[in-house]
C-alpha positions, 0 to 999 in steps of 0.5 A: 790122150787124144780126143776123138773129135776133130780139132779145128786148126790142126786138121785139114782137108786135101783133094787128090785128082787123078786123070789117067797118069796125071796126079794133082793135089790141092792146097790144104783147107780147114775142115768145115761144112763147106771147105773152100777148095779153090784150086784149078788143075790143068790136065793134058788130055791125050791118048795113053797109047799116043803122046800127042794131044787129042782133038775135040772129036777124039776126046769122046773116045777117051775112056779115062775117068776122073777120080777125086780122093778126099783126105783128112790130114792130121799133122803128117798123117793122111786118112782117105775119107772118100773116093768119087769116080766121074765118067765125064764124057 
């Protein structure tokens, strides 16, 4: 019988970052009060209707929020814990 509490070492946290059509996934980290996420993601900022990179002044008109999804990973099962949308402009 599986206990209802989180077992350290078996359960991990994972972050998924979504910017427009781009998707990024963090390295799994141990569950804790302050998980040590140290990933760096490089996103190509471009207009969805035009595939050329944006200039600095065009970035202010871009209406794509950044979404951060926090998952709990237990064995091969992912459970969504939280979603945060960030309006970055």
